[in-house]
DRENDO-1510 file (C-alpha; in Angstrom, 1 decimal, always signed):
<recs>
REC; n; res; u; v; w
REC; 1; MET; +0.0; -0.1; +0.0 .
REC; 2; GLU; +2.9; +2.3; +0.4 .
REC; 3; ASP; +3.4; +3.2; -3.3 .
REC; 4; VAL; -0.2; +3.9; -4.0 .
REC; 5; ASN; +0.4; +7.7; -4.2 .
REC; 6; GLU; +2.7; +6.9; -7.1 .
REC; 7; ASN; +0.0; +5.7; -9.4 .
REC; 8; GLU; -2.8; +8.0; -8.0 .
REC; 9; PRO; -3.9; +10.5; -10.7 .
REC; 10; LYS; -2.8; +14.1; -10.1 .
REC; 11; ARG; -5.7; +16.2; -8.8 .
REC; 12; LEU; -6.8; +19.8; -9.1 .
REC; 13; LEU; -8.8; +22.1; -6.9 .
REC; 14; CYS; -11.7; +23.3; -9.0 .
REC; 15; ARG; -15.2; +25.1; -8.6 .
REC; 16; PHE; -18.0; +25.3; -11.2 .
REC; 17; LYS; -19.0; +28.6; -12.3 .
REC; 18; SER; -22.0; +29.8; -14.6 .
REC; 19; GLU; -21.2; +32.2; -17.5 .
REC; 20; SER; -22.6; +35.1; -15.4 .
REC; 21; GLY; -20.1; +34.4; -12.6 .
REC; 22; GLU; -22.2; +32.5; -10.1 .
REC; 23; VAL; -20.4; +29.9; -8.2 .
REC; 24; ALA; -22.3; +26.5; -8.0 .
REC; 25; GLY; -21.5; +24.2; -5.2 .
REC; 26; ASP; -18.4; +24.0; -3.0 .
REC; 27; MET; -14.8; +23.8; -4.1 .
REC; 28; MET; -13.7; +20.2; -5.1 .
REC; 29; ASP; -10.7; +18.1; -5.5 .
REC; 30; LEU; -10.9; +16.5; -9.2 .
REC; 31; PRO; -8.5; +14.2; -10.8 .
REC; 32; LEU; -6.8; +15.6; -13.9 .
REC; 33; ASP; -8.1; +12.6; -16.0 .
REC; 34; CYS; -11.7; +13.6; -15.3 .
REC; 35; ASN; -13.5; +13.5; -18.6 .
REC; 36; LEU; -16.3; +15.5; -20.2 .
REC; 37; HIS; -19.0; +12.9; -19.3 .
REC; 38; GLN; -17.8; +12.9; -15.7 .
REC; 39; LEU; -17.8; +16.8; -15.3 .
REC; 40; THR; -21.4; +16.7; -16.8 .
REC; 41; LEU; -22.6; +14.2; -14.1 .
REC; 42; ILE; -20.9; +16.3; -11.5 .
REC; 43; CYS; -22.4; +19.5; -12.7 .
REC; 44; ASN; -25.9; +18.0; -13.0 .
REC; 45; ALA; -25.6; +16.7; -9.4 .
REC; 46; ILE; -24.5; +20.0; -8.0 .
REC; 47; LEU; -27.2; +21.9; -9.9 .
REC; 48; GLN; -29.7; +19.3; -8.7 .
REC; 49; GLN; -31.1; +18.6; -12.2 .
REC; 50; LYS; -33.8; +15.9; -12.5 .
REC; 51; ASP; -32.7; +15.0; -15.9 .
REC; 52; GLN; -29.2; +14.9; -17.4 .
REC; 53; ILE; -28.6; +18.1; -19.2 .
REC; 54; PRO; -25.8; +18.5; -21.6 .
REC; 55; TYR; -23.1; +21.1; -20.7 .
REC; 56; LEU; -20.0; +22.7; -22.3 .
REC; 57; PHE; -17.1; +23.4; -20.0 .
REC; 58; TYR; -14.3; +25.9; -20.4 .
REC; 59; VAL; -11.2; +26.8; -18.6 .
REC; 60; ASN; -10.1; +30.3; -19.6 .
REC; 61; ASP; -12.2; +30.3; -22.7 .
REC; 62; THR; -10.6; +27.0; -23.6 .
REC; 63; GLU; -13.2; +24.3; -24.2 .
REC; 64; ILE; -12.7; +21.0; -22.4 .
REC; 65; THR; -13.4; +18.4; -25.0 .
REC; 66; HIS; -11.7; +15.4; -23.5 .
REC; 67; THR; -10.1; +15.6; -20.1 .
REC; 68; LEU; -9.1; +18.3; -17.8 .
REC; 69; GLU; -5.4; +17.5; -18.3 .
REC; 70; LYS; -5.8; +17.8; -22.0 .
REC; 71; ALA; -7.5; +21.3; -21.9 .
REC; 72; LEU; -4.8; +22.5; -19.2 .
REC; 73; LYS; -1.8; +21.5; -21.5 .
REC; 74; THR; -2.7; +24.5; -23.8 .
REC; 75; LEU; -2.8; +26.9; -20.9 .
REC; 76; THR; -0.3; +28.3; -18.6 .
REC; 77; LEU; -2.2; +28.3; -15.3 .
REC; 78; ASN; -1.0; +28.3; -11.7 .
REC; 79; THR; -2.6; +24.9; -10.8 .
REC; 80; GLU; -1.8; +25.6; -7.0 .
REC; 81; ASN; -4.8; +28.1; -7.2 .
REC; 82; VAL; -8.4; +27.2; -7.6 .
REC; 83; VAL; -9.3; +26.6; -11.1 .
REC; 84; ASP; -12.6; +27.9; -12.4 .
REC; 85; ILE; -14.6; +25.6; -14.8 .
REC; 86; ILE; -17.1; +27.7; -16.5 .
REC; 87; TYR; -20.4; +25.6; -17.5 .
REC; 88; GLN; -22.6; +26.4; -20.2 .
REC; 89; GLN; -26.0; +24.6; -20.8 .
REC; 90; GLN; -26.4; +23.3; -24.4 .
REC; 91; ALA; -29.7; +22.9; -26.1 .
REC; 92; VAL; -31.3; +19.8; -24.9 .
REC; 93; PHE; -32.8; +18.9; -28.4 .
REC; 94; ARG; -30.8; +18.4; -31.4 .
REC; 95; VAL; -31.5; +19.8; -34.9 .
REC; 96; ARG; -30.5; +17.5; -37.7 .
REC; 97; PRO; -28.9; +19.0; -40.7 .
REC; 98; VAL; -31.2; +19.6; -43.7 .
REC; 99; THR; -29.8; +17.4; -46.6 .
REC; 100; ARG; -32.2; +17.7; -49.4 .
REC; 101; CYS; -34.8; +19.9; -51.1 .
REC; 102; THR; -38.3; +18.5; -50.4 .
REC; 103; SER; -40.3; +21.2; -52.3 .
REC; 104; SER; -39.6; +23.9; -54.9 .
REC; 105; MET; -42.6; +26.2; -54.7 .
REC; 106; PRO; -43.0; +28.4; -57.7 .
REC; 107; GLY; -45.7; +31.2; -57.6 .
REC; 108; HIS; -43.7; +34.4; -57.4 .
REC; 109; ALA; -43.4; +36.3; -60.6 .
REC; 110; GLU; -40.1; +38.1; -59.6 .
REC; 111; ALA; -37.3; +37.5; -57.3 .
REC; 112; VAL; -37.8; +36.3; -53.8 .
REC; 113; ILE; -36.2; +38.9; -51.7 .
REC; 114; SER; -37.2; +37.8; -48.0 .
REC; 115; VAL; -38.5; +34.5; -46.5 .
REC; 116; SER; -39.2; +34.1; -42.7 .
REC; 117; PHE; -40.6; +31.4; -40.6 .
REC; 118; SER; -43.3; +32.4; -37.9 .
REC; 119; PRO; -42.1; +32.4; -34.3 .
REC; 120; ASP; -43.9; +29.1; -33.8 .
REC; 121; GLY; -42.0; +27.5; -36.9 .
REC; 122; LYS; -45.4; +26.3; -38.3 .
REC; 123; HIS; -45.9; +29.1; -41.0 .
REC; 124; LEU; -43.7; +30.5; -43.6 .
REC; 125; ALA; -43.9; +33.8; -45.5 .
REC; 126; SER; -42.1; +35.4; -48.5 .
REC; 127; GLY; -41.9; +38.8; -50.0 .
REC; 128; SER; -41.1; +39.4; -53.6 .
REC; 129; GLY; -40.3; +41.8; -56.3 .
REC; 130; ASP; -43.7; +41.0; -57.8 .
REC; 131; THR; -45.2; +43.2; -55.2 .
REC; 132; THR; -47.0; +40.4; -53.4 .
REC; 133; VAL; -46.5; +38.7; -49.9 .
REC; 134; ARG; -47.3; +34.9; -49.9 .
REC; 135; PHE; -48.0; +32.6; -46.9 .
REC; 136; TRP; -47.1; +29.0; -47.4 .
REC; 137; ASP; -48.3; +25.8; -45.6 .
REC; 138; VAL; -44.9; +24.1; -44.5 .
REC; 139; ASP; -46.6; +20.7; -44.1 .
REC; 140; THR; -48.2; +20.4; -47.4 .
REC; 141; GLN; -45.6; +22.7; -48.9 .
REC; 142; THR; -48.2; +24.8; -50.8 .
REC; 143; PRO; -49.1; +28.5; -50.9 .
REC; 144; TYR; -52.3; +29.2; -49.1 .
REC; 145; HIS; -52.5; +33.0; -49.4 .
REC; 146; THR; -51.3; +35.6; -51.9 .
REC; 147; CYS; -51.5; +39.0; -50.4 .
REC; 148; LYS; -51.8; +41.9; -52.9 .
REC; 149; GLY; -51.7; +45.5; -52.1 .
REC; 150; HIS; -48.2; +46.7; -52.5 .
REC; 151; LYS; -47.6; +48.6; -55.8 .
REC; 152; ASN; -43.8; +48.0; -55.8 .
REC; 153; TRP; -41.2; +45.6; -54.6 .
REC; 154; VAL; -41.8; +44.0; -51.2 .
REC; 155; LEU; -38.4; +44.6; -49.8 .
REC; 156; CYS; -38.9; +43.3; -46.2 .
REC; 157; ILE; -41.1; +41.3; -44.1 .
REC; 158; SER; -41.4; +40.7; -40.2 .
REC; 159; TRP; -43.6; +38.5; -38.1 .
REC; 160; SER; -45.0; +39.8; -34.8 .
REC; 161; PRO; -43.6; +37.9; -31.9 .
REC; 162; ASP; -47.1; +36.7; -31.0 .
REC; 163; ASN; -47.4; +35.0; -34.4 .
REC; 164; GLN; -50.8; +36.8; -35.2 .
REC; 165; LYS; -49.4; +39.4; -37.7 .
REC; 166; LEU; -47.0; +39.8; -40.5 .
REC; 167; ALA; -45.6; +43.3; -41.5 .
REC; 168; SER; -44.5; +44.1; -45.0 .
REC; 169; ALA; -42.8; +47.1; -46.5 .
REC; 170; CYS; -42.0; +48.1; -50.1 .
REC; 171; LYS; -40.0; +50.3; -52.4 .
REC; 172; ASP; -42.8; +52.9; -52.2 .
REC; 173; GLY; -42.2; +53.2; -48.6 .
REC; 174; ARG; -45.6; +51.8; -47.5 .
REC; 175; VAL; -46.2; +49.4; -44.6 .
REC; 176; MET; -48.8; +46.9; -44.6 .
REC; 177; ILE; -50.1; +44.3; -41.9 .
REC; 178; TRP; -51.4; +41.0; -42.8 .
REC; 179; ASP; -53.4; +38.3; -41.0 .
REC; 180; PRO; -51.7; +35.0; -41.6 .
REC; 181; GLU; -55.0; +33.0; -41.0 .
REC; 182; SER; -57.1; +34.9; -43.7 .
REC; 183; GLY; -54.3; +36.5; -45.7 .
REC; 184; LYS; -56.3; +39.6; -45.6 .
REC; 185; GLN; -54.9; +43.1; -44.8 .
REC; 186; ARG; -55.4; +44.3; -41.2 .
REC; 187; GLY; -56.3; +48.0; -41.1 .
REC; 188; LYS; -55.1; +50.6; -43.6 .
REC; 189; THR; -51.8; +50.9; -45.4 .
REC; 190; MET; -49.3; +53.0; -43.3 .
REC; 191; VAL; -47.8; +55.8; -45.3 .
REC; 192; GLY; -45.3; +58.4; -44.2 .
REC; 193; HIS; -41.7; +57.3; -45.4 .
REC; 194; LYS; -40.7; +59.4; -48.5 .
REC; 195; GLN; -38.5; +56.5; -49.9 .
REC; 196; TRP; -38.2; +52.8; -49.7 .
REC; 197; ILE; -38.2; +51.0; -46.4 .
REC; 198; THR; -35.1; +48.9; -45.6 .
REC; 199; SER; -36.0; +47.0; -42.4 .
REC; 200; LEU; -38.8; +46.4; -39.9 .
REC; 201; SER; -38.6; +45.3; -36.2 .
REC; 202; TRP; -41.4; +44.8; -33.7 .
REC; 203; GLU; -41.6; +45.9; -30.1 .
REC; 204; PRO; -40.5; +42.8; -28.0 .
REC; 205; TYR; -43.1; +40.6; -26.6 .
REC; 206; HIS; -41.7; +40.8; -22.9 .
REC; 207; GLN; -42.4; +44.4; -22.8 .
REC; 208; ASN; -45.8; +44.4; -24.5 .
REC; 209; THR; -47.8; +41.3; -25.1 .
REC; 210; GLU; -50.2; +43.2; -27.5 .
REC; 211; CYS; -47.6; +43.5; -30.2 .
REC; 212; ARG; -48.9; +46.8; -31.4 .
REC; 213; LEU; -45.8; +48.8; -32.2 .
REC; 214; LEU; -43.5; +48.3; -35.2 .
REC; 215; ALA; -40.3; +50.3; -36.2 .
REC; 216; SER; -39.4; +50.9; -39.8 .
REC; 217; SER; -36.2; +52.3; -41.3 .
REC; 218; SER; -36.1; +54.0; -44.6 .
REC; 219; LYS; -33.7; +55.3; -47.3 .
REC; 220; ASP; -35.2; +58.8; -46.4 .
REC; 221; GLY; -33.0; +58.8; -43.2 .
REC; 222; ASP; -35.7; +58.4; -40.7 .
REC; 223; VAL; -37.0; +55.6; -38.4 .
REC; 224; ARG; -40.7; +55.7; -37.8 .
REC; 225; ILE; -42.7; +53.9; -35.0 .
REC; 226; TRP; -46.2; +52.8; -36.2 .
REC; 227; ASP; -49.3; +51.6; -34.0 .
REC; 228; THR; -50.3; +48.7; -36.1 .
REC; 229; VAL; -53.9; +48.6; -34.5 .
REC; 230; VAL; -54.9; +52.2; -35.5 .
REC; 231; CYS; -52.3; +52.2; -38.4 .
REC; 232; ASN; -50.8; +55.6; -37.6 .
REC; 233; CYS; -47.2; +56.8; -37.3 .
REC; 234; ILE; -46.8; +57.7; -33.5 .
REC; 235; LEU; -43.2; +58.8; -33.6 .
REC; 236; THR; -40.7; +59.9; -36.2 .
REC; 237; ILE; -37.0; +59.6; -35.2 .
REC; 238; SER; -34.6; +61.8; -37.2 .
REC; 239; GLY; -30.9; +62.2; -36.9 .
REC; 240; HIS; -29.2; +60.3; -39.4 .
REC; 241; LEU; -27.6; +62.2; -42.3 .
REC; 242; LYS; -28.1; +59.4; -45.0 .
REC; 243; SER; -30.2; +56.3; -45.6 .
REC; 244; VAL; -31.0; +54.2; -42.5 .
REC; 245; THR; -30.0; +50.5; -43.7 .
REC; 246; VAL; -31.5; +48.6; -40.7 .
REC; 247; VAL; -33.3; +49.0; -37.4 .
REC; 248; LYS; -33.5; +46.7; -34.5 .
REC; 249; TRP; -35.8; +47.0; -31.4 .
REC; 250; GLY; -33.8; +45.9; -28.5 .
REC; 251; GLY; -35.2; +44.1; -25.2 .
REC; 252; SER; -34.2; +46.8; -22.9 .
REC; 253; GLY; -36.3; +49.8; -24.3 .
REC; 254; LEU; -33.6; +50.8; -26.8 .
REC; 255; ILE; -33.8; +51.1; -30.6 .
REC; 256; TYR; -30.6; +50.7; -32.7 .
REC; 257; SER; -30.4; +52.1; -36.2 .
REC; 258; ALA; -27.5; +51.8; -38.7 .
REC; 259; SER; -26.9; +54.2; -41.6 .
REC; 260; GLN; -25.0; +55.0; -44.6 .
REC; 261; ASP; -23.7; +57.9; -42.8 .
REC; 262; ARG; -21.2; +55.4; -41.1 .
REC; 263; THR; -22.9; +55.5; -37.6 .
REC; 264; VAL; -25.1; +53.5; -35.4 .
REC; 265; LYS; -27.4; +55.4; -33.3 .
REC; 266; VAL; -29.1; +54.4; -30.0 .
REC; 267; TRP; -32.5; +55.7; -29.3 .
REC; 268; ARG; -34.9; +55.4; -26.4 .
REC; 269; ALA; -38.0; +53.7; -27.8 .
REC; 270; LYS; -40.7; +55.4; -25.6 .
REC; 271; ASP; -39.8; +59.0; -26.8 .
REC; 272; GLY; -37.2; +58.8; -29.5 .
REC; 273; VAL; -34.6; +60.6; -27.6 .
REC; 274; LEU; -31.0; +59.9; -28.9 .
REC; 275; CYS; -28.9; +58.2; -26.2 .
REC; 276; ARG; -25.6; +57.8; -27.9 .
REC; 277; THR; -23.9; +57.7; -31.4 .
REC; 278; LEU; -21.6; +54.7; -32.1 .
REC; 279; GLU; -18.9; +55.7; -34.4 .
REC; 280; GLY; -15.9; +54.0; -35.9 .
REC; 281; HIS; -16.8; +52.6; -39.4 .
REC; 282; ALA; -15.2; +54.2; -42.4 .
REC; 283; HIS; -18.0; +53.3; -44.8 .
REC; 284; TRP; -21.7; +52.5; -44.9 .
REC; 285; VAL; -23.1; +50.3; -42.1 .
REC; 286; ASN; -24.9; +47.5; -43.8 .
REC; 287; THR; -26.1; +45.1; -41.1 .
REC; 288; LEU; -26.8; +45.0; -37.4 .
REC; 289; ALA; -27.4; +42.0; -35.1 .
REC; 290; LEU; -28.2; +41.6; -31.4 .
REC; 291; ASN; -27.3; +38.7; -29.2 .
REC; 292; THR; -31.0; +38.7; -28.2 .
REC; 293; ASP; -32.4; +38.6; -31.8 .
REC; 294; TYR; -33.5; +35.0; -31.6 .
REC; 295; VAL; -35.3; +35.2; -28.3 .
REC; 296; LEU; -36.9; +38.4; -29.4 .
REC; 297; LYS; -38.1; +36.9; -32.6 .
REC; 298; ILE; -39.8; +33.9; -30.9 .
REC; 299; GLY; -41.4; +35.9; -28.0 .
REC; 300; ALA; -43.2; +33.3; -25.7 .
REC; 301; PHE; -43.1; +30.4; -28.0 .
REC; 302; ASP; -41.1; +27.2; -27.2 .
REC; 303; PRO; -41.1; +25.5; -30.5 .
REC; 304; VAL; -39.5; +22.5; -28.9 .
REC; 305; ALA; -41.7; +21.9; -25.9 .
REC; 306; ASP; -44.7; +23.7; -27.5 .
REC; 307; SER; -45.6; +25.4; -24.2 .
REC; 308; ASN; -47.4; +28.1; -26.2 .
REC; 309; THR; -50.6; +26.2; -25.7 .
REC; 310; SER; -51.0; +28.1; -22.4 .
REC; 311; THR; -54.0; +30.4; -22.5 .
REC; 312; ASP; -52.8; +32.4; -19.6 .
REC; 313; LYS; -51.4; +35.6; -21.0 .
REC; 314; LYS; -49.2; +36.3; -17.9 .
REC; 315; LYS; -47.2; +33.3; -18.1 .
REC; 316; PRO; -45.9; +33.6; -21.6 .
REC; 317; GLN; -44.8; +37.1; -20.8 .
REC; 318; ASP; -42.8; +36.0; -17.9 .
REC; 319; PHE; -41.4; +33.1; -19.9 .
REC; 320; ALA; -40.2; +35.4; -22.6 .
REC; 321; LEU; -38.7; +37.8; -20.1 .
REC; 322; LYS; -36.9; +35.0; -18.4 .
REC; 323; ARG; -35.5; +33.7; -21.6 .
REC; 324; TYR; -34.3; +37.1; -22.5 .
REC; 325; ARG; -32.7; +37.7; -19.2 .
REC; 326; ASP; -30.9; +34.4; -19.5 .
REC; 327; VAL; -29.3; +35.5; -22.8 .
REC; 328; ILE; -28.2; +38.8; -21.3 .
REC; 329; ALA; -27.1; +37.4; -18.0 .
REC; 330; ALA; -23.4; +37.0; -18.9 .
REC; 331; THR; -22.8; +40.3; -21.0 .
REC; 332; GLY; -25.8; +42.3; -21.2 .
REC; 333; GLU; -27.4; +43.1; -24.7 .
REC; 334; ARG; -24.5; +43.2; -27.2 .
REC; 335; LEU; -24.6; +44.7; -30.8 .
REC; 336; VAL; -22.5; +43.9; -33.7 .
REC; 337; SER; -22.4; +46.0; -36.8 .
REC; 338; GLY; -21.1; +45.1; -40.3 .
REC; 339; SER; -19.9; +47.6; -43.0 .
REC; 340; ASP; -18.7; +48.2; -46.5 .
REC; 341; ASP; -15.3; +48.9; -44.8 .
REC; 342; PHE; -14.8; +45.2; -44.6 .
REC; 343; THR; -14.9; +45.3; -40.9 .
REC; 344; LEU; -17.3; +44.5; -37.9 .
REC; 345; TYR; -17.5; +46.3; -34.5 .
REC; 346; LEU; -18.8; +44.6; -31.4 .
REC; 347; TRP; -20.5; +47.1; -29.1 .
REC; 348; ASP; -21.9; +47.2; -25.5 .
REC; 349; PRO; -24.6; +49.8; -26.7 .
REC; 350; GLU; -26.5; +50.3; -23.4 .
REC; 351; LYS; -23.3; +51.5; -21.6 .
REC; 352; ASP; -20.6; +52.7; -24.0 .
REC; 353; LYS; -20.2; +54.6; -27.2 .
REC; 354; LYS; -16.7; +53.1; -27.7 .
REC; 355; PRO; -16.6; +49.6; -29.4 .
REC; 356; ILE; -15.6; +46.6; -27.4 .
REC; 357; THR; -13.4; +45.5; -30.3 .
REC; 358; ARG; -12.9; +45.7; -34.1 .
REC; 359; LEU; -13.3; +42.6; -36.0 .
REC; 360; THR; -11.0; +42.4; -39.2 .
REC; 361; GLY; -10.3; +39.8; -41.6 .
REC; 362; HIS; -12.9; +40.2; -44.6 .
REC; 363; GLN; -11.6; +41.1; -47.9 .
REC; 364; GLN; -14.8; +42.6; -49.2 .
REC; 365; LEU; -17.9; +44.3; -47.7 .
REC; 366; VAL; -19.8; +42.6; -44.9 .
REC; 367; ASN; -23.4; +41.7; -46.0 .
REC; 368; ASP; -25.0; +40.0; -43.0 .
REC; 369; VAL; -24.0; +39.3; -39.4 .
REC; 370; LYS; -25.8; +37.0; -37.0 .
REC; 371; PHE; -25.5; +35.8; -33.4 .
REC; 372; SER; -26.3; +32.2; -32.6 .
REC; 373; PRO; -29.5; +31.6; -30.8 .
REC; 374; ASP; -27.6; +30.8; -27.6 .
REC; 375; GLY; -25.6; +34.1; -28.0 .
REC; 376; ARG; -22.2; +32.6; -27.9 .
REC; 377; ILE; -21.1; +32.6; -31.7 .
REC; 378; LEU; -21.2; +35.4; -34.2 .
REC; 379; ALA; -21.1; +34.7; -38.0 .
REC; 380; SER; -20.4; +37.3; -40.6 .
REC; 381; ALA; -21.1; +36.8; -44.4 .
REC; 382; SER; -19.3; +38.8; -46.9 .
REC; 383; PHE; -19.0; +39.4; -50.6 .
REC; 384; ASP; -15.5; +37.8; -50.3 .
REC; 385; LYS; -17.2; +34.4; -50.7 .
REC; 386; SER; -16.5; +33.4; -47.1 .
REC; 387; VAL; -18.3; +33.1; -43.7 .
REC; 388; LYS; -16.2; +34.0; -40.5 .
REC; 389; LEU; -17.0; +32.8; -37.0 .
REC; 390; TRP; -16.2; +35.0; -34.0 .
REC; 391; GLU; -16.6; +34.4; -30.3 .
REC; 392; ALA; -19.6; +36.6; -29.3 .
REC; 393; LYS; -18.2; +37.7; -26.0 .
REC; 394; SER; -14.9; +38.7; -26.9 .
REC; 395; GLY; -15.0; +39.2; -30.7 .
REC; 396; LYS; -11.9; +36.7; -31.0 .
REC; 397; PHE; -11.8; +35.2; -34.4 .
REC; 398; ILE; -12.5; +31.5; -34.5 .
REC; 399; CYS; -12.3; +30.4; -38.1 .
REC; 400; THR; -13.2; +31.0; -41.7 .
REC; 401; LEU; -15.8; +28.9; -43.7 .
REC; 402; ARG; -14.7; +28.6; -47.3 .
REC; 403; GLY; -16.8; +26.7; -49.8 .
REC; 404; HIS; -18.8; +29.3; -51.8 .
REC; 405; VAL; -17.5; +30.5; -54.9 .
REC; 406; GLN; -19.4; +33.9; -55.1 .
REC; 407; ALA; -20.6; +36.5; -52.7 .
REC; 408; VAL; -22.3; +35.2; -49.5 .
REC; 409; TYR; -25.6; +37.1; -48.9 .
REC; 410; MET; -27.1; +35.7; -45.7 .
REC; 411; VAL; -26.8; +33.1; -43.0 .
REC; 412; ALA; -29.2; +31.5; -40.6 .
REC; 413; PHE; -28.4; +29.4; -37.5 .
REC; 414; SER; -30.4; +26.2; -36.3 .
REC; 415; ALA; -32.2; +26.7; -33.1 .
REC; 416; ASP; -29.8; +24.6; -31.0 .
REC; 417; SER; -26.9; +26.7; -32.3 .
REC; 418; ARG; -25.0; +23.5; -33.6 .
REC; 419; LEU; -25.5; +24.2; -37.4 .
REC; 420; MET; -25.6; +27.1; -39.7 .
REC; 421; VAL; -26.9; +27.6; -43.3 .
REC; 422; SER; -25.6; +30.2; -45.8 .
REC; 423; GLY; -27.0; +31.4; -49.1 .
REC; 424; SER; -24.9; +32.7; -51.9 .
REC; 425; ALA; -24.8; +34.3; -55.3 .
REC; 426; ASP; -23.3; +31.1; -56.5 .
REC; 427; SER; -26.9; +29.6; -56.4 .
REC; 428; THR; -26.1; +27.1; -53.6 .
REC; 429; LEU; -26.9; +26.7; -49.9 .
REC; 430; LYS; -24.4; +25.3; -47.6 .
REC; 431; VAL; -24.9; +23.6; -44.2 .
REC; 432; TRP; -22.0; +24.1; -41.8 .
REC; 433; ASN; -21.4; +22.2; -38.5 .
REC; 434; LEU; -20.2; +24.6; -35.9 .
REC; 435; LYS; -18.5; +22.0; -33.7 .
REC; 436; THR; -16.2; +20.7; -36.5 .
REC; 437; LYS; -16.2; +24.1; -38.3 .
REC; 438; LYS; -16.6; +22.1; -41.5 .
REC; 439; LEU; -19.0; +22.0; -44.4 .
REC; 440; GLU; -21.7; +19.3; -43.5 .
REC; 441; PHE; -24.0; +19.6; -46.7 .
REC; 442; ASP; -23.8; +21.3; -50.1 .
REC; 443; LEU; -27.2; +22.1; -51.3 .
REC; 444; PRO; -27.5; +23.1; -55.0 .
REC; 445; GLY; -30.8; +23.4; -56.8 .
REC; 446; HIS; -31.5; +27.1; -57.2 .
REC; 447; GLY; -31.3; +28.3; -60.7 .
REC; 448; ASP; -29.7; +31.7; -59.7 .
REC; 449; GLU; -28.4; +33.9; -56.7 .
REC; 450; VAL; -29.9; +32.9; -53.3 .
REC; 451; TYR; -31.0; +36.3; -51.5 .
REC; 452; ALA; -32.7; +34.9; -48.5 .
REC; 453; VAL; -32.6; +31.9; -46.1 .
REC; 454; ASP; -34.2; +31.2; -42.8 .
REC; 455; TRP; -34.2; +28.1; -40.4 .
REC; 456; SER; -37.5; +27.3; -38.9 .
REC; 457; THR; -37.6; +27.7; -35.0 .
REC; 458; ASP; -38.4; +24.1; -34.6 .
REC; 459; GLY; -35.3; +23.1; -36.3 .
REC; 460; LEU; -37.1; +20.9; -39.0 .
REC; 461; ARG; -36.7; +23.1; -42.3 .
REC; 462; VAL; -34.8; +25.7; -44.0 .
REC; 463; ALA; -36.4; +28.0; -46.5 .
REC; 464; SER; -34.6; +29.8; -49.3 .
REC; 465; GLY; -35.6; +32.1; -52.1 .
REC; 466; GLY; -33.8; +34.1; -54.8 .
REC; 467; LYS; -33.3; +35.5; -58.3 .
REC; 468; ASP; -34.9; +32.3; -59.8 .
REC; 469; LYS; -38.4; +33.3; -58.3 .
REC; 470; VAL; -38.7; +29.9; -56.5 .
REC; 471; LEU; -39.1; +29.3; -52.8 .
REC; 472; LYS; -37.5; +26.1; -51.7 .
REC; 473; LEU; -38.0; +23.9; -48.6 .
REC; 474; TRP; -35.0; +21.8; -47.5 .
REC; 475; GLN; -35.4; +18.9; -44.8 .
REC; 476; ASN; -33.5; +16.1; -43.3 .
</recs>
């Protein structure tokens, strides 16, 4: 028994911490050969989870993929001190990659410019250059409403977070609200913008379950807030010197707008007062994303558990608020902007007008940027034919995904944040595995450039549309 210590595995004093810094349980003495499965069991026990929940574990931003020892080899740590193991809950369900086109749905007479699944994942809408909005039945894969009313190209569409309304906006600067059940227009057409509308964003569900208010941005330099019940503009926000390219209604009562005047502005939603101007870009700002975009889009819906069957109005609002708070617990509401100057900036827009960091590496303009639903990864799509991945918290570069042979227009994440799809001018979609950082599936099929892609919130389908006027559905 004397030489037992010789063979005993080396040990390390550790403690588990959440992303937001809360310590879970007591300090513990763990063997260095403790593996991922064992860490998961220990963490579930400490947190007293009834079901086994999958977790990711990190030490100093290095993921533990095998054993503690392997992860620590890449780090210079004083192992005499207590080592913090950061745990992050993974999505319990798994989205399977889409592998084939299950339906090509013609019907639009011009290019399909936008496609969007409803918050519950059960409905699909598209907007086109043919001036119409279409609703599609994703089960039978057929169109069930064609909405006519716009007189010019429908440039953007947006579902209200309660699933009850779809807003569309066109090149004439008009906003219309549609009822997805009947396909009929709700109220009157909202007029006020002097030039075409570039984006739409609804007031978050956790702030107002009525889903009445909608923000629009326009080439005329203004942001307008509309009451979609009485169909009036209740606030015009002016201050940009050039076209406003995108507007985002954040979860904390702020509205963010990006412009060709090279700035991003932060406004107070209730009265349109300018809080701060975010400067740094050397050219047009094309795109914005919030780390809360996904939870704000789906409101109180839980497409996986389908808990949206509750008729109690109060519970869904609390549910939506809790989910929003979970996303912002570690870093607050983060914003990223992408520009014609080939760069991105990561911002903490509620607190600071200076960027957290500048993200460089793209060789052409940045066209689209998205946070993963869990708020941990940032993806940027560029005209340089690549998609780049970044750590959402720090802005640290992860890798470049290459495979497209022309400009990448748009990306969309799966609901479990494990997969991503990109659409390109090369007429293909590509499905990427975010764990391996490799191409999972190549999806050719479109006859021309792919302008728009969306992944349904239940993870079952991807929709795409583009220059060939065809809407395609892709499934496993």
